C-alpha positions as CSV (number, residue, x, y, z in Angstrom):
1,M,6.5,14.0,-2.8
2,T,4.3,17.2,-0.4
3,G,2.2,15.4,2.4
4,R,-1.5,16.1,0.2
5,Q,-0.1,14.1,-2.4
6,A,0.9,10.9,-0.3
7,T,-1.8,11.8,1.6
8,L,-4.3,11.1,-1.7
9,L,-2.0,8.4,-2.9
10,V,-3.2,5.9,1.1
11,W,-6.6,6.8,-0.6
12,A,-6.4,5.8,-3.9
13,V,-3.7,2.5,-2.5
14,L,-6.6,1.5,0.0
15,A,-9.5,3.0,-2.9
16,A,-7.8,-0.2,-5.7
17,V,-7.9,-2.7,-2.4
18,V,-11.3,-3.1,-1.7
19,L,-11.9,-2.5,-5.4
20,V,-10.2,-5.7,-6.2
21,F,-10.9,-7.3,-2.9
22,Q,-15.2,-6.5,-3.3
23,L,-14.0,-8.0,-7.6
24,A,-12.5,-11.1,-7.1
25,A,-15.7,-12.5,-4.2
26,V,-17.8,-11.5,-7.2
27,M,-15.7,-13.1,-9.8
28,S,-15.6,-15.7,-7.4
29,G,-19.9,-17.3,-7.5
30,G,-19.8,-16.9,-3.5
31,R,-16.8,-18.3,-2.4
32,R,-15.6,-15.2,-1.0
33,P,-17.6,-12.5,1.0
34,G,-18.0,-9.3,0.0
35,L,-18.0,-5.8,1.2
36,G,-21.7,-6.2,2.4
37,T,-20.7,-9.4,4.6
38,M,-17.8,-8.2,6.1
39,V,-19.2,-5.1,7.5
40,R,-22.3,-7.0,7.9
41,W,-20.1,-9.8,9.9
42,L,-18.4,-7.2,11.5
43,T,-21.2,-5.1,12.8
44,A,-23.3,-8.2,13.8
45,G,-21.9,-7.5,17.6
46,R,-22.1,-4.0,19.3
47,V,-18.0,-3.0,20.4
48,G,-18.3,-4.2,16.1
49,R,-20.7,-1.3,15.7
50,C,-19.0,1.3,18.2
51,V,-16.2,0.8,16.5
52,A,-17.9,1.5,13.3
53,V,-19.6,4.6,14.1
54,L,-15.8,5.6,15.7
55,A,-14.1,5.0,12.2
56,W,-16.6,6.9,10.4
57,M,-16.9,10.1,13.1
58,W,-12.6,10.3,12.1
59,L,-13.3,9.5,8.9
60,G,-15.7,12.1,8.2
61,W,-13.2,14.6,10.6
62,H,-10.3,14.1,8.5
63,A,-11.5,13.7,5.5
64,F,-14.6,15.8,5.0
65,A,-13.8,19.8,8.0
66,R,-11.6,20.9,5.9
């Protein structure tokens, strides 16, 4: 397995995990928070917003700058 294949595999696994958690939130009828609620909770404070911006910058640099 090449490095590119391993990277794509990791991204696919992460996307599948997010999808499963979102589906579980939808199917729970409001008992579990969804993705939007979690992002809102994480970015409610100044530190969370800074971390989100840094994570988005890191993602953009590594995924889209190639």
